[in-house]
PDBQT receptor file of N, H, CA, C and O in Angstrom, charges set to zero:
ATOM      1  N   MET A   1       2.363 -15.445  13.409  1.00  0.00    +0.000 N 
ATOM      2  CA  MET A   1       2.828 -14.068  13.484  1.00  0.00    +0.000 C 
ATOM      3  C   MET A   1       1.704 -13.217  14.066  1.00  0.00    +0.000 C 
ATOM      4  O   MET A   1       0.552 -13.289  13.638  1.00  0.00    +0.000 OA
ATOM      5  N   SER A   2       2.077 -12.414  15.051  1.00  0.00    +0.000 N 
ATOM      6  H   SER A   2       3.012 -12.356  15.399  1.00  0.00    +0.000 HD
ATOM      7  CA  SER A   2       1.042 -11.562  15.652  1.00  0.00    +0.000 C 
ATOM      8  C   SER A   2       1.261 -10.105  15.240  1.00  0.00    +0.000 C 
ATOM      9  O   SER A   2       2.383  -9.675  14.972  1.00  0.00    +0.000 OA
ATOM     10  N   ARG A   3       0.207  -9.397  15.200  1.00  0.00    +0.000 N 
ATOM     11  H   ARG A   3      -0.705  -9.747  15.417  1.00  0.00    +0.000 HD
ATOM     12  CA  ARG A   3       0.239  -7.979  14.826  1.00  0.00    +0.000 C 
ATOM     13  C   ARG A   3       0.891  -7.178  15.917  1.00  0.00    +0.000 C 
ATOM     14  O   ARG A   3       0.731  -7.510  17.092  1.00  0.00    +0.000 OA
ATOM     15  N   LYS A   4       1.638  -6.112  15.573  1.00  0.00    +0.000 N 
ATOM     16  H   LYS A   4       1.767  -5.843  14.618  1.00  0.00    +0.000 HD
ATOM     17  CA  LYS A   4       2.260  -5.210  16.516  1.00  0.00    +0.000 C 
ATOM     18  C   LYS A   4       1.914  -3.778  16.151  1.00  0.00    +0.000 C 
ATOM     19  O   LYS A   4       1.512  -3.491  15.023  1.00  0.00    +0.000 OA
ATOM     20  N   TYR A   5       2.077  -2.879  17.122  1.00  0.00    +0.000 N 
ATOM     21  H   TYR A   5       2.404  -3.113  18.038  1.00  0.00    +0.000 HD
ATOM     22  CA  TYR A   5       1.760  -1.472  16.860  1.00  0.00    +0.000 C 
ATOM     23  C   TYR A   5       2.646  -0.536  17.682  1.00  0.00    +0.000 C 
ATOM     24  O   TYR A   5       3.325  -0.954  18.619  1.00  0.00    +0.000 OA
ATOM     25  N   ILE A   6       2.618   0.716  17.311  1.00  0.00    +0.000 N 
ATOM     26  H   ILE A   6       2.066   1.056  16.550  1.00  0.00    +0.000 HD
ATOM     27  CA  ILE A   6       3.199   1.807  18.048  1.00  0.00    +0.000 C 
ATOM     28  C   ILE A   6       2.185   2.954  17.990  1.00  0.00    +0.000 C 
ATOM     29  O   ILE A   6       1.556   3.189  16.958  1.00  0.00    +0.000 OA
ATOM     30  N   ASP A   7       2.039   3.652  19.098  1.00  0.00    +0.000 N 
ATOM     31  H   ASP A   7       2.550   3.461  19.937  1.00  0.00    +0.000 HD
ATOM     32  CA  ASP A   7       0.942   4.622  19.207  1.00  0.00    +0.000 C 
ATOM     33  C   ASP A   7       1.500   5.929  19.773  1.00  0.00    +0.000 C 
ATOM     34  O   ASP A   7       1.915   5.983  20.931  1.00  0.00    +0.000 OA
ATOM     35  N   CYS A   8       1.507   6.986  18.947  1.00  0.00    +0.000 N 
ATOM     36  H   CYS A   8       1.170   6.942  18.007  1.00  0.00    +0.000 HD
ATOM     37  CA  CYS A   8       2.005   8.284  19.361  1.00  0.00    +0.000 C 
ATOM     38  C   CYS A   8       1.246   8.900  20.533  1.00  0.00    +0.000 C 
ATOM     39  O   CYS A   8       1.783   9.715  21.283  1.00  0.00    +0.000 OA
ATOM     40  N   ARG A   9      -0.016   8.492  20.672  1.00  0.00    +0.000 N 
ATOM     41  H   ARG A   9      -0.453   7.830  20.062  1.00  0.00    +0.000 HD
ATOM     42  CA  ARG A   9      -0.848   9.060  21.748  1.00  0.00    +0.000 C 
ATOM     43  C   ARG A   9      -0.274   8.722  23.128  1.00  0.00    +0.000 C 
ATOM     44  O   ARG A   9      -0.598   9.397  24.105  1.00  0.00    +0.000 OA
ATOM     45  N   GLU A  10       0.551   7.716  23.223  1.00  0.00    +0.000 N 
ATOM     46  H   GLU A  10       0.814   7.168  22.429  1.00  0.00    +0.000 HD
ATOM     47  CA  GLU A  10       1.134   7.292  24.487  1.00  0.00    +0.000 C 
ATOM     48  C   GLU A  10       2.321   8.130  24.897  1.00  0.00    +0.000 C 
ATOM     49  O   GLU A  10       2.805   8.004  26.022  1.00  0.00    +0.000 OA
ATOM     50  N   TYR A  11       2.800   8.985  24.011  1.00  0.00    +0.000 N 
ATOM     51  H   TYR A  11       2.407   9.088  23.098  1.00  0.00    +0.000 HD
ATOM     52  CA  TYR A  11       4.015   9.772  24.261  1.00  0.00    +0.000 C 
ATOM     53  C   TYR A  11       3.737  11.232  24.083  1.00  0.00    +0.000 C 
ATOM     54  O   TYR A  11       3.430  11.663  22.972  1.00  0.00    +0.000 OA
ATOM     55  N   PRO A  12       3.830  12.016  25.137  1.00  0.00    +0.000 N 
ATOM     56  CA  PRO A  12       3.503  13.449  25.049  1.00  0.00    +0.000 C 
ATOM     57  C   PRO A  12       4.364  14.179  24.011  1.00  0.00    +0.000 C 
ATOM     58  O   PRO A  12       5.558  13.913  23.874  1.00  0.00    +0.000 OA
ATOM     59  N   SER A  13       3.748  15.076  23.306  1.00  0.00    +0.000 N 
ATOM     60  H   SER A  13       2.778  15.291  23.417  1.00  0.00    +0.000 HD
ATOM     61  CA  SER A  13       4.475  15.911  22.344  1.00  0.00    +0.000 C 
ATOM     62  C   SER A  13       3.736  17.237  22.225  1.00  0.00    +0.000 C 
ATOM     63  O   SER A  13       2.566  17.341  22.593  1.00  0.00    +0.000 OA
ATOM     64  N   GLU A  14       4.418  18.234  21.715  1.00  0.00    +0.000 N 
ATOM     65  H   GLU A  14       5.369  18.150  21.416  1.00  0.00    +0.000 HD
ATOM     66  CA  GLU A  14       3.815  19.543  21.554  1.00  0.00    +0.000 C 
ATOM     67  C   GLU A  14       2.633  19.513  20.594  1.00  0.00    +0.000 C 
ATOM     68  O   GLU A  14       1.697  20.302  20.729  1.00  0.00    +0.000 OA
ATOM     69  N   MET A  15       2.677  18.608  19.629  1.00  0.00    +0.000 N 
ATOM     70  H   MET A  15       3.437  17.968  19.520  1.00  0.00    +0.000 HD
ATOM     71  CA  MET A  15       1.622  18.566  18.614  1.00  0.00    +0.000 C 
ATOM     72  C   MET A  15       0.463  17.644  18.967  1.00  0.00    +0.000 C 
ATOM     73  O   MET A  15      -0.505  17.543  18.212  1.00  0.00    +0.000 OA
ATOM     74  N   ASN A  16       0.558  16.968  20.117  1.00  0.00    +0.000 N 
ATOM     75  H   ASN A  16       1.344  17.050  20.730  1.00  0.00    +0.000 HD
ATOM     76  CA  ASN A  16      -0.500  16.043  20.514  1.00  0.00    +0.000 C 
ATOM     77  C   ASN A  16      -0.875  15.076  19.389  1.00  0.00    +0.000 C 
ATOM     78  O   ASN A  16      -2.047  14.918  19.044  1.00  0.00    +0.000 OA
ATOM     79  N   CYS A  17       0.134  14.447  18.839  1.00  0.00    +0.000 N 
ATOM     80  H   CYS A  17       1.085  14.575  19.119  1.00  0.00    +0.000 HD
ATOM     81  CA  CYS A  17      -0.056  13.512  17.732  1.00  0.00    +0.000 C 
ATOM     82  C   CYS A  17      -0.981  12.375  18.111  1.00  0.00    +0.000 C 
ATOM     83  O   CYS A  17      -0.865  11.809  19.198  1.00  0.00    +0.000 OA
ATOM     84  N   SER A  18      -1.889  12.044  17.230  1.00  0.00    +0.000 N 
ATOM     85  H   SER A  18      -1.983  12.504  16.347  1.00  0.00    +0.000 HD
ATOM     86  CA  SER A  18      -2.877  10.959  17.477  1.00  0.00    +0.000 C 
ATOM     87  C   SER A  18      -2.697   9.786  16.542  1.00  0.00    +0.000 C 
ATOM     88  O   SER A  18      -3.617   8.984  16.383  1.00  0.00    +0.000 OA
ATOM     89  N   VAL A  19      -1.533   9.663  15.916  1.00  0.00    +0.000 N 
ATOM     90  H   VAL A  19      -0.786  10.315  16.045  1.00  0.00    +0.000 HD
ATOM     91  CA  VAL A  19      -1.298   8.578  14.955  1.00  0.00    +0.000 C 
ATOM     92  C   VAL A  19      -0.905   7.291  15.679  1.00  0.00    +0.000 C 
ATOM     93  O   VAL A  19      -0.088   7.289  16.600  1.00  0.00    +0.000 OA
ATOM     94  N   ALA A  20      -1.522   6.196  15.225  1.00  0.00    +0.000 N 
ATOM     95  H   ALA A  20      -2.186   6.197  14.478  1.00  0.00    +0.000 HD
ATOM     96  CA  ALA A  20      -1.162   4.856  15.663  1.00  0.00    +0.000 C 
ATOM     97  C   ALA A  20      -0.887   4.035  14.389  1.00  0.00    +0.000 C 
ATOM     98  O   ALA A  20      -1.632   4.121  13.413  1.00  0.00    +0.000 OA
ATOM     99  N   ILE A  21       0.176   3.254  14.415  1.00  0.00    +0.000 N 
ATOM    100  H   ILE A  21       0.781   3.184  15.208  1.00  0.00    +0.000 HD
ATOM    101  CA  ILE A  21       0.584   2.486  13.248  1.00  0.00    +0.000 C 
ATOM    102  C   ILE A  21       0.666   1.017  13.644  1.00  0.00    +0.000 C 
ATOM    103  O   ILE A  21       1.208   0.701  14.703  1.00  0.00    +0.000 OA
ATOM    104  N   SER A  22       0.153   0.132  12.838  1.00  0.00    +0.000 N 
ATOM    105  H   SER A  22      -0.287   0.389  11.977  1.00  0.00    +0.000 HD
ATOM    106  CA  SER A  22       0.255  -1.311  13.113  1.00  0.00    +0.000 C 
ATOM    107  C   SER A  22       0.671  -2.061  11.849  1.00  0.00    +0.000 C 
ATOM    108  O   SER A  22       0.433  -1.609  10.729  1.00  0.00    +0.000 OA
ATOM    109  N   ALA A  23       1.299  -3.216  12.060  1.00  0.00    +0.000 N 
ATOM    110  H   ALA A  23       1.492  -3.583  12.970  1.00  0.00    +0.000 HD
ATOM    111  CA  ALA A  23       1.758  -4.030  10.954  1.00  0.00    +0.000 C 
ATOM    112  C   ALA A  23       1.925  -5.461  11.405  1.00  0.00    +0.000 C 
ATOM    113  O   ALA A  23       1.911  -5.750  12.601  1.00  0.00    +0.000 OA
ATOM    114  N   ASP A  24       2.084  -6.366  10.441  1.00  0.00    +0.000 N 
ATOM    115  H   ASP A  24       2.095  -6.131   9.469  1.00  0.00    +0.000 HD
ATOM    116  CA  ASP A  24       2.260  -7.788  10.736  1.00  0.00    +0.000 C 
ATOM    117  C   ASP A  24       3.708  -8.164  10.974  1.00  0.00    +0.000 C 
ATOM    118  O   ASP A  24       3.976  -9.251  11.485  1.00  0.00    +0.000 OA
ATOM    119  N   SER A  25       4.662  -7.292  10.618  1.00  0.00    +0.000 N 
ATOM    120  H   SER A  25       4.444  -6.409  10.203  1.00  0.00    +0.000 HD
ATOM    121  CA  SER A  25       6.065  -7.617  10.841  1.00  0.00    +0.000 C 
ATOM    122  C   SER A  25       6.785  -6.444  11.476  1.00  0.00    +0.000 C 
ATOM    123  O   SER A  25       6.414  -5.288  11.271  1.00  0.00    +0.000 OA
ATOM    124  N   ASP A  26       7.821  -6.751  12.252  1.00  0.00    +0.000 N 
ATOM    125  H   ASP A  26       8.122  -7.690  12.418  1.00  0.00    +0.000 HD
ATOM    126  CA  ASP A  26       8.631  -5.703  12.877  1.00  0.00    +0.000 C 
ATOM    127  C   ASP A  26       9.260  -4.803  11.823  1.00  0.00    +0.000 C 
ATOM    128  O   ASP A  26       9.310  -3.583  11.981  1.00  0.00    +0.000 OA
ATOM    129  N   LYS A  27       9.737  -5.415  10.755  1.00  0.00    +0.000 N 
ATOM    130  H   LYS A  27       9.696  -6.406  10.628  1.00  0.00    +0.000 HD
ATOM    131  CA  LYS A  27      10.403  -4.645   9.721  1.00  0.00    +0.000 C 
ATOM    132  C   LYS A  27       9.465  -3.605   9.088  1.00  0.00    +0.000 C 
ATOM    133  O   LYS A  27       9.837  -2.444   8.916  1.00  0.00    +0.000 OA
ATOM    134  N   GLU A  28       8.271  -4.029   8.753  1.00  0.00    +0.000 N 
ATOM    135  H   GLU A  28       7.969  -4.972   8.892  1.00  0.00    +0.000 HD
ATOM    136  CA  GLU A  28       7.302  -3.149   8.134  1.00  0.00    +0.000 C 
ATOM    137  C   GLU A  28       6.872  -2.033   9.113  1.00  0.00    +0.000 C 
ATOM    138  O   GLU A  28       6.762  -0.867   8.733  1.00  0.00    +0.000 OA
ATOM    139  N   LEU A  29       6.637  -2.417  10.366  1.00  0.00    +0.000 N 
ATOM    140  H   LEU A  29       6.727  -3.364  10.675  1.00  0.00    +0.000 HD
ATOM    141  CA  LEU A  29       6.276  -1.438  11.362  1.00  0.00    +0.000 C 
ATOM    142  C   LEU A  29       7.377  -0.440  11.614  1.00  0.00    +0.000 C 
ATOM    143  O   LEU A  29       7.109   0.752  11.761  1.00  0.00    +0.000 OA
ATOM    144  N   LEU A  30       8.612  -0.902  11.666  1.00  0.00    +0.000 N 
ATOM    145  H   LEU A  30       8.830  -1.871  11.546  1.00  0.00    +0.000 HD
ATOM    146  CA  LEU A  30       9.728   0.005  11.910  1.00  0.00    +0.000 C 
ATOM    147  C   LEU A  30       9.870   1.011  10.769  1.00  0.00    +0.000 C 
ATOM    148  O   LEU A  30      10.080   2.199  11.016  1.00  0.00    +0.000 OA
ATOM    149  N   GLU A  31       9.760   0.554   9.542  1.00  0.00    +0.000 N 
ATOM    150  H   GLU A  31       9.590  -0.411   9.341  1.00  0.00    +0.000 HD
ATOM    151  CA  GLU A  31       9.881   1.478   8.393  1.00  0.00    +0.000 C 
ATOM    152  C   GLU A  31       8.787   2.530   8.426  1.00  0.00    +0.000 C 
ATOM    153  O   GLU A  31       9.063   3.702   8.170  1.00  0.00    +0.000 OA
ATOM    154  N   ALA A  32       7.554   2.149   8.734  1.00  0.00    +0.000 N 
ATOM    155  H   ALA A  32       7.330   1.197   8.942  1.00  0.00    +0.000 HD
ATOM    156  CA  ALA A  32       6.475   3.105   8.810  1.00  0.00    +0.000 C 
ATOM    157  C   ALA A  32       6.654   4.075   9.959  1.00  0.00    +0.000 C 
ATOM    158  O   ALA A  32       6.396   5.269   9.809  1.00  0.00    +0.000 OA
ATOM    159  N   ALA A  33       7.094   3.576  11.109  1.00  0.00    +0.000 N 
ATOM    160  H   ALA A  33       7.303   2.606  11.231  1.00  0.00    +0.000 HD
ATOM    161  CA  ALA A  33       7.303   4.409  12.301  1.00  0.00    +0.000 C 
ATOM    162  C   ALA A  33       8.438   5.396  12.053  1.00  0.00    +0.000 C 
ATOM    163  O   ALA A  33       8.342   6.553  12.462  1.00  0.00    +0.000 OA
ATOM    164  N   VAL A  34       9.507   4.967  11.393  1.00  0.00    +0.000 N 
ATOM    165  H   VAL A  34       9.585   4.027  11.061  1.00  0.00    +0.000 HD
ATOM    166  CA  VAL A  34      10.619   5.881  11.080  1.00  0.00    +0.000 C 
ATOM    167  C   VAL A  34      10.150   6.955  10.124  1.00  0.00    +0.000 C 
ATOM    168  O   VAL A  34      10.456   8.132  10.315  1.00  0.00    +0.000 OA
ATOM    169  N   GLN A  35       9.407   6.564   9.092  1.00  0.00    +0.000 N 
ATOM    170  H   GLN A  35       9.159   5.608   8.937  1.00  0.00    +0.000 HD
ATOM    171  CA  GLN A  35       8.921   7.587   8.137  1.00  0.00    +0.000 C 
ATOM    172  C   GLN A  35       8.073   8.627   8.873  1.00  0.00    +0.000 C 
ATOM    173  O   GLN A  35       8.196   9.825   8.619  1.00  0.00    +0.000 OA
ATOM    174  N   HIS A  36       7.222   8.170   9.777  1.00  0.00    +0.000 N 
ATOM    175  H   HIS A  36       7.122   7.196   9.984  1.00  0.00    +0.000 HD
ATOM    176  CA  HIS A  36       6.366   9.090  10.535  1.00  0.00    +0.000 C 
ATOM    177  C   HIS A  36       7.212   9.989  11.426  1.00  0.00    +0.000 C 
ATOM    178  O   HIS A  36       7.011  11.203  11.449  1.00  0.00    +0.000 OA
ATOM    179  N   ALA A  37       8.162   9.403  12.163  1.00  0.00    +0.000 N 
ATOM    180  H   ALA A  37       8.325   8.416  12.144  1.00  0.00    +0.000 HD
ATOM    181  CA  ALA A  37       8.997  10.198  13.073  1.00  0.00    +0.000 C 
ATOM    182  C   ALA A  37       9.790  11.252  12.333  1.00  0.00    +0.000 C 
ATOM    183  O   ALA A  37       9.967  12.364  12.831  1.00  0.00    +0.000 OA
ATOM    184  N   VAL A  38      10.272  10.912  11.140  1.00  0.00    +0.000 N 
ATOM    185  H   VAL A  38      10.128  10.009  10.736  1.00  0.00    +0.000 HD
ATOM    186  CA  VAL A  38      11.090  11.843  10.361  1.00  0.00    +0.000 C 
ATOM    187  C   VAL A  38      10.236  12.933   9.726  1.00  0.00    +0.000 C 
ATOM    188  O   VAL A  38      10.549  14.118   9.833  1.00  0.00    +0.000 OA
ATOM    189  N   SER A  39       9.153  12.524   9.065  1.00  0.00    +0.000 N 
ATOM    190  H   SER A  39       8.899  11.560   8.978  1.00  0.00    +0.000 HD
ATOM    191  CA  SER A  39       8.371  13.493   8.316  1.00  0.00    +0.000 C 
ATOM    192  C   SER A  39       7.472  14.347   9.205  1.00  0.00    +0.000 C 
ATOM    193  O   SER A  39       7.255  15.514   8.879  1.00  0.00    +0.000 OA
ATOM    194  N   ILE A  40       6.954  13.843  10.281  1.00  0.00    +0.000 N 
ATOM    195  H   ILE A  40       7.131  12.895  10.546  1.00  0.00    +0.000 HD
ATOM    196  CA  ILE A  40       6.010  14.591  11.132  1.00  0.00    +0.000 C 
ATOM    197  C   ILE A  40       6.691  15.199  12.343  1.00  0.00    +0.000 C 
ATOM    198  O   ILE A  40       6.428  16.350  12.691  1.00  0.00    +0.000 OA
ATOM    199  N   HIS A  41       7.566  14.436  12.991  1.00  0.00    +0.000 N 
ATOM    200  H   HIS A  41       7.780  13.501  12.708  1.00  0.00    +0.000 HD
ATOM    201  CA  HIS A  41       8.187  14.899  14.249  1.00  0.00    +0.000 C 
ATOM    202  C   HIS A  41       9.582  15.457  14.060  1.00  0.00    +0.000 C 
ATOM    203  O   HIS A  41      10.231  15.860  15.026  1.00  0.00    +0.000 OA
ATOM    204  N   GLN A  42      10.048  15.483  12.822  1.00  0.00    +0.000 N 
ATOM    205  H   GLN A  42       9.521  15.156  12.037  1.00  0.00    +0.000 HD
ATOM    206  CA  GLN A  42      11.336  16.107  12.469  1.00  0.00    +0.000 C 
ATOM    207  C   GLN A  42      12.555  15.433  13.108  1.00  0.00    +0.000 C 
ATOM    208  O   GLN A  42      13.571  16.089  13.337  1.00  0.00    +0.000 OA
ATOM    209  N   HIS A  43      12.462  14.119  13.400  1.00  0.00    +0.000 N 
ATOM    210  H   HIS A  43      11.636  13.586  13.214  1.00  0.00    +0.000 HD
ATOM    211  CA  HIS A  43      13.604  13.363  13.901  1.00  0.00    +0.000 C 
ATOM    212  C   HIS A  43      14.512  13.028  12.735  1.00  0.00    +0.000 C 
ATOM    213  O   HIS A  43      14.085  13.070  11.581  1.00  0.00    +0.000 OA
ATOM    214  N   LYS A  44      15.751  12.699  13.023  1.00  0.00    +0.000 N 
ATOM    215  H   LYS A  44      16.098  12.664  13.960  1.00  0.00    +0.000 HD
ATOM    216  CA  LYS A  44      16.682  12.213  12.023  1.00  0.00    +0.000 C 
ATOM    217  C   LYS A  44      16.649  10.689  12.023  1.00  0.00    +0.000 C 
ATOM    218  O   LYS A  44      16.564  10.056  13.076  1.00  0.00    +0.000 OA
ATOM    219  N   ASP A  45      16.718  10.116  10.834  1.00  0.00    +0.000 N 
ATOM    220  H   ASP A  45      16.787  10.630   9.980  1.00  0.00    +0.000 HD
ATOM    221  CA  ASP A  45      16.732   8.654  10.707  1.00  0.00    +0.000 C 
ATOM    222  C   ASP A  45      18.119   8.144  11.077  1.00  0.00    +0.000 C 
ATOM    223  O   ASP A  45      19.025   8.143  10.243  1.00  0.00    +0.000 OA
ATOM    224  N   THR A  46      18.288   7.712  12.325  1.00  0.00    +0.000 N 
ATOM    225  H   THR A  46      17.552   7.713  13.002  1.00  0.00    +0.000 HD
ATOM    226  CA  THR A  46      19.539   7.210  12.821  1.00  0.00    +0.000 C 
ATOM    227  C   THR A  46      19.360   5.798  13.387  1.00  0.00    +0.000 C 
ATOM    228  O   THR A  46      18.233   5.376  13.649  1.00  0.00    +0.000 OA
ATOM    229  N   PRO A  47      20.444   5.079  13.573  1.00  0.00    +0.000 N 
ATOM    230  CA  PRO A  47      20.321   3.758  14.218  1.00  0.00    +0.000 C 
ATOM    231  C   PRO A  47      19.746   3.882  15.625  1.00  0.00    +0.000 C 
ATOM    232  O   PRO A  47      19.021   2.995  16.076  1.00  0.00    +0.000 OA
ATOM    233  N   GLU A  48      20.062   4.967  16.320  1.00  0.00    +0.000 N 
ATOM    234  H   GLU A  48      20.651   5.687  15.954  1.00  0.00    +0.000 HD
ATOM    235  CA  GLU A  48      19.525   5.158  17.685  1.00  0.00    +0.000 C 
ATOM    236  C   GLU A  48      18.004   5.349  17.623  1.00  0.00    +0.000 C 
ATOM    237  O   GLU A  48      17.289   4.772  18.442  1.00  0.00    +0.000 OA
ATOM    238  N   LEU A  49      17.504   6.125  16.697  1.00  0.00    +0.000 N 
ATOM    239  H   LEU A  49      18.085   6.594  16.031  1.00  0.00    +0.000 HD
ATOM    240  CA  LEU A  49      16.061   6.322  16.563  1.00  0.00    +0.000 C 
ATOM    241  C   LEU A  49      15.391   4.989  16.283  1.00  0.00    +0.000 C 
ATOM    242  O   LEU A  49      14.381   4.656  16.904  1.00  0.00    +0.000 OA
ATOM    243  N   ARG A  50      15.949   4.222  15.348  1.00  0.00    +0.000 N 
ATOM    244  H   ARG A  50      16.769   4.493  14.844  1.00  0.00    +0.000 HD
ATOM    245  CA  ARG A  50      15.362   2.954  14.991  1.00  0.00    +0.000 C 
ATOM    246  C   ARG A  50      15.341   1.970  16.185  1.00  0.00    +0.000 C 
ATOM    247  O   ARG A  50      14.388   1.212  16.365  1.00  0.00    +0.000 OA
ATOM    248  N   SER A  51      16.388   2.006  16.970  1.00  0.00    +0.000 N 
ATOM    249  H   SER A  51      17.162   2.622  16.825  1.00  0.00    +0.000 HD
ATOM    250  CA  SER A  51      16.450   1.162  18.163  1.00  0.00    +0.000 C 
ATOM    251  C   SER A  51      15.404   1.580  19.173  1.00  0.00    +0.000 C 
ATOM    252  O   SER A  51      14.701   0.732  19.723  1.00  0.00    +0.000 OA
ATOM    253  N   GLN A  52      15.288   2.878  19.425  1.00  0.00    +0.000 N 
ATOM    254  H   GLN A  52      15.859   3.566  18.978  1.00  0.00    +0.000 HD
ATOM    255  CA  GLN A  52      14.301   3.409  20.370  1.00  0.00    +0.000 C 
ATOM    256  C   GLN A  52      12.898   3.068  19.937  1.00  0.00    +0.000 C 
ATOM    257  O   GLN A  52      12.088   2.627  20.752  1.00  0.00    +0.000 OA
ATOM    258  N   LEU A  53      12.591   3.265  18.653  1.00  0.00    +0.000 N 
ATOM    259  H   LEU A  53      13.249   3.623  17.991  1.00  0.00    +0.000 HD
ATOM    260  CA  LEU A  53      11.235   2.963  18.162  1.00  0.00    +0.000 C 
ATOM    261  C   LEU A  53      10.925   1.490  18.312  1.00  0.00    +0.000 C 
ATOM    262  O   LEU A  53       9.829   1.128  18.741  1.00  0.00    +0.000 OA
ATOM    263  N   GLY A  54      11.874   0.632  17.965  1.00  0.00    +0.000 N 
ATOM    264  H   GLY A  54      12.764   0.925  17.617  1.00  0.00    +0.000 HD
ATOM    265  CA  GLY A  54      11.666  -0.808  18.057  1.00  0.00    +0.000 C 
ATOM    266  C   GLY A  54      11.347  -1.268  19.475  1.00  0.00    +0.000 C 
ATOM    267  O   GLY A  54      10.611  -2.238  19.661  1.00  0.00    +0.000 OA
ATOM    268  N   GLN A  55      11.892  -0.582  20.473  1.00  0.00    +0.000 N 
ATOM    269  H   GLN A  55      12.489   0.206  20.322  1.00  0.00    +0.000 HD
ATOM    270  CA  GLN A  55      11.652  -0.941  21.846  1.00  0.00    +0.000 C 
ATOM    271  C   GLN A  55      10.237  -0.531  22.309  1.00  0.00    +0.000 C 
ATOM    272  O   GLN A  55       9.760  -0.987  23.348  1.00  0.00    +0.000 OA
ATOM    273  N   LEU A  56       9.586   0.328  21.529  1.00  0.00    +0.000 N 
ATOM    274  H   LEU A  56       9.974   0.699  20.685  1.00  0.00    +0.000 HD
ATOM    275  CA  LEU A  56       8.239   0.806  21.900  1.00  0.00    +0.000 C 
ATOM    276  C   LEU A  56       7.102  -0.022  21.298  1.00  0.00    +0.000 C 
ATOM    277  O   LEU A  56       5.933   0.225  21.593  1.00  0.00    +0.000 OA
ATOM    278  N   PHE A  57       7.441  -1.004  20.455  1.00  0.00    +0.000 N 
ATOM    279  H   PHE A  57       8.391  -1.205  20.215  1.00  0.00    +0.000 HD
ATOM    280  CA  PHE A  57       6.421  -1.838  19.814  1.00  0.00    +0.000 C 
ATOM    281  C   PHE A  57       5.668  -2.634  20.867  1.00  0.00    +0.000 C 
ATOM    282  O   PHE A  57       6.241  -3.105  21.850  1.00  0.00    +0.000 OA
ATOM    283  N   LYS A  58       4.345  -2.773  20.630  1.00  0.00    +0.000 N 
ATOM    284  H   LYS A  58       3.879  -2.390  19.832  1.00  0.00    +0.000 HD
ATOM    285  CA  LYS A  58       3.507  -3.581  21.520  1.00  0.00    +0.000 C 
ATOM    286  C   LYS A  58       2.762  -4.619  20.699  1.00  0.00    +0.000 C 
ATOM    287  O   LYS A  58       2.521  -4.431  19.507  1.00  0.00    +0.000 OA
ATOM    288  N   GLU A  59       2.408  -5.694  21.338  1.00  0.00    +0.000 N 
ATOM    289  H   GLU A  59       2.603  -5.846  22.307  1.00  0.00    +0.000 HD
ATOM    290  CA  GLU A  59       1.652  -6.765  20.684  1.00  0.00    +0.000 C 
ATOM    291  C   GLU A  59       0.220  -6.351  20.527  1.00  0.00    +0.000 C 
ATOM    292  O   GLU A  59      -0.325  -5.663  21.390  1.00  0.00    +0.000 OA
ATOM    293  N   GLY A  60      -0.418  -6.762  19.418  1.00  0.00    +0.000 N 
ATOM    294  H   GLY A  60       0.025  -7.321  18.717  1.00  0.00    +0.000 HD
ATOM    295  CA  GLY A  60      -1.835  -6.515  19.194  1.00  0.00    +0.000 C 
ATOM    296  C   GLY A  60      -2.086  -5.345  18.292  1.00  0.00    +0.000 C 
ATOM    297  O   GLY A  60      -1.291  -5.047  17.400  1.00  0.00    +0.000 OA
ATOM    298  N   THR A  61      -3.205  -4.673  18.528  1.00  0.00    +0.000 N 
ATOM    299  H   THR A  61      -3.850  -4.915  19.252  1.00  0.00    +0.000 HD
ATOM    300  CA  THR A  61      -3.589  -3.494  17.742  1.00  0.00    +0.000 C 
ATOM    301  C   THR A  61      -3.850  -2.339  18.694  1.00  0.00    +0.000 C 
ATOM    302  O   THR A  61      -4.187  -2.558  19.858  1.00  0.00    +0.000 OA
ATOM    303  N   PRO A  62      -3.699  -1.107  18.211  1.00  0.00    +0.000 N 
ATOM    304  CA  PRO A  62      -3.890   0.039  19.095  1.00  0.00    +0.000 C 
ATOM    305  C   PRO A  62      -5.331   0.128  19.621  1.00  0.00    +0.000 C 
ATOM    306  O   PRO A  62      -6.284  -0.170  18.901  1.00  0.00    +0.000 OA
ATOM    307  N   PRO A  63      -5.468   0.534  20.862  1.00  0.00    +0.000 N 
ATOM    308  CA  PRO A  63      -6.840   0.714  21.393  1.00  0.00    +0.000 C 
ATOM    309  C   PRO A  63      -7.515   1.923  20.736  1.00  0.00    +0.000 C 
ATOM    310  O   PRO A  63      -6.840   2.825  20.240  1.00  0.00    +0.000 OA
ATOM    311  N   LEU A  64      -8.829   1.933  20.737  1.00  0.00    +0.000 N 
ATOM    312  H   LEU A  64      -9.378   1.201  21.141  1.00  0.00    +0.000 HD
ATOM    313  CA  LEU A  64      -9.543   3.076  20.157  1.00  0.00    +0.000 C 
ATOM    314  C   LEU A  64      -9.329   4.327  20.963  1.00  0.00    +0.000 C 
ATOM    315  O   LEU A  64      -9.275   5.418  20.398  1.00  0.00    +0.000 OA
ATOM    316  N   GLU A  65      -9.205   4.205  22.261  1.00  0.00    +0.000 N 
ATOM    317  H   GLU A  65      -9.249   3.318  22.720  1.00  0.00    +0.000 HD
ATOM    318  CA  GLU A  65      -8.995   5.365  23.134  1.00  0.00    +0.000 C 
ATOM    319  C   GLU A  65      -7.886   5.064  24.099  1.00  0.00    +0.000 C 
ATOM    320  O   GLU A  65      -7.656   3.919  24.489  1.00  0.00    +0.000 OA
ATOM    321  N   ILE A  66      -7.202   6.124  24.477  1.00  0.00    +0.000 N 
ATOM    322  H   ILE A  66      -7.389   7.054  24.161  1.00  0.00    +0.000 HD
ATOM    323  CA  ILE A  66      -6.112   5.981  25.477  1.00  0.00    +0.000 C 
ATOM    324  C   ILE A  66      -6.505   6.742  26.711  1.00  0.00    +0.000 C 
ATOM    325  O   ILE A  66      -5.753   6.769  27.685  1.00  0.00    +0.000 OA
TER     326      ILE A  66
């Protein structure tokens, strides 16, 4: 099993979010990413959001700088 991540720094936003999240499983990463998107970015937890986030996962760990 390889580590995966999603990094808000790669996606422009008004708040210039600098959060990067990584996990050992897709399920764990998706739950953390959804919680972040809902609580910080004010998205609604929908199947569409979950699908979009899942497509943004990358292998490895987030780089220190982008």
